[in-house]
C-alpha positions in Angstrom: -24.3 82.9 -50.1 -25.2 85.7 -48.6 -27.1 83.8 -45.5 -23.7 81.8 -45.1 -21.7 84.9 -44.7 -23.7 86.7 -42.6 -23.9 83.4 -40.3 -19.6 83.5 -40.7 -19.5 87.1 -39.7 -22.2 86.7 -36.9 -20.3 83.3 -35.5 -17.0 85.1 -35.6 -18.4 87.9 -33.6 -19.6 85.4 -31.0 -16.7 84.1 -30.8 -14.8 86.8 -30.7 -16.9 88.5 -28.2 -15.8 87.4 -24.5 -11.4 88.6 -26.0 -13.1 92.1 -27.1 -15.2 92.6 -24.1 -12.2 91.6 -21.1 -10.5 93.6 -19.6 -6.7 93.2 -19.4 -5.6 91.7 -16.0 -3.1 94.4 -15.6 -6.1 97.4 -15.5 -7.8 95.4 -13.6 -4.5 95.5 -11.1 -4.0 98.8 -11.3 -7.7 99.5 -10.6 -7.9 97.4 -7.5 -3.7 98.4 -6.5 -5.6 102.5 -6.7 -7.8 101.8 -4.0 -5.9 99.6 -2.2 -3.4 102.7 -2.3 -6.2 105.8 -1.5 -7.2 102.9 2.1 -4.1 103.4 3.3 -3.3 106.8 2.5 -6.3 107.1 4.2 -5.2 105.2 7.2 -1.9 106.7 7.7 -4.1 110.5 7.8 -6.1 109.2 10.2 -2.9 108.1 12.5 -1.6 110.9 11.9 -4.8 112.7 13.1 -5.3 110.3 16.3 -1.5 111.1 17.2 -1.7 115.3 16.5 -5.3 114.8 18.8 -3.2 112.9 21.6 -0.3 115.6 21.4 -2.9 118.5 22.0 -4.4 116.6 24.8 -1.6 116.1 26.2 -0.3 119.6 25.5 -3.8 120.4 27.3 -3.2 118.5 30.0 0.3 119.2 30.9 -1.0 123.4 31.8 -4.1 122.5 33.6 -3.9 118.9 35.1 -7.6 117.9 35.5 -6.0 114.9 37.9 -4.5 115.2 40.6 -2.6 112.5 41.9 -0.7 114.0 45.1 -3.8 114.2 47.6 -4.7 110.7 47.8 -5.0 109.3 51.2 -4.9 105.2 50.6 -4.5 104.2 54.6 -6.3 102.5 55.6 -7.7 103.3 59.5 -8.4 99.6 61.5 -10.4 101.0 63.7 -13.0 102.2 61.4 -14.1 98.8 60.3 -16.4 101.4 57.6 -19.7 99.8 56.1 -21.3 96.2 56.2 -20.8 93.5 58.1 -18.1 93.5 60.8 -16.6 89.9 61.2 -16.6 88.6 64.6 -13.5 86.3 65.0 -14.7 82.5 65.9 -13.9 81.6 69.4 -11.6 78.7 70.4 
């Protein structure tokens, strides 16, 4: 009698163990959503700090420009071919 009772309790425990140990789907999705929310918040904060750094750099460049675009000489001097091989016109 005791053996049948013990076997029944152990069998019931083995059948119900997966149901007891399983998490509810909502708990799993809440954990996933919290992790996704924290990742999203970190990404938004990163973009915010990147924008702040770009604005700060633009203010610095406005006060002290590192590049001057006013003195560029882009004219080509035809008399001086520059370094390298000189091209010879073919004779007809």
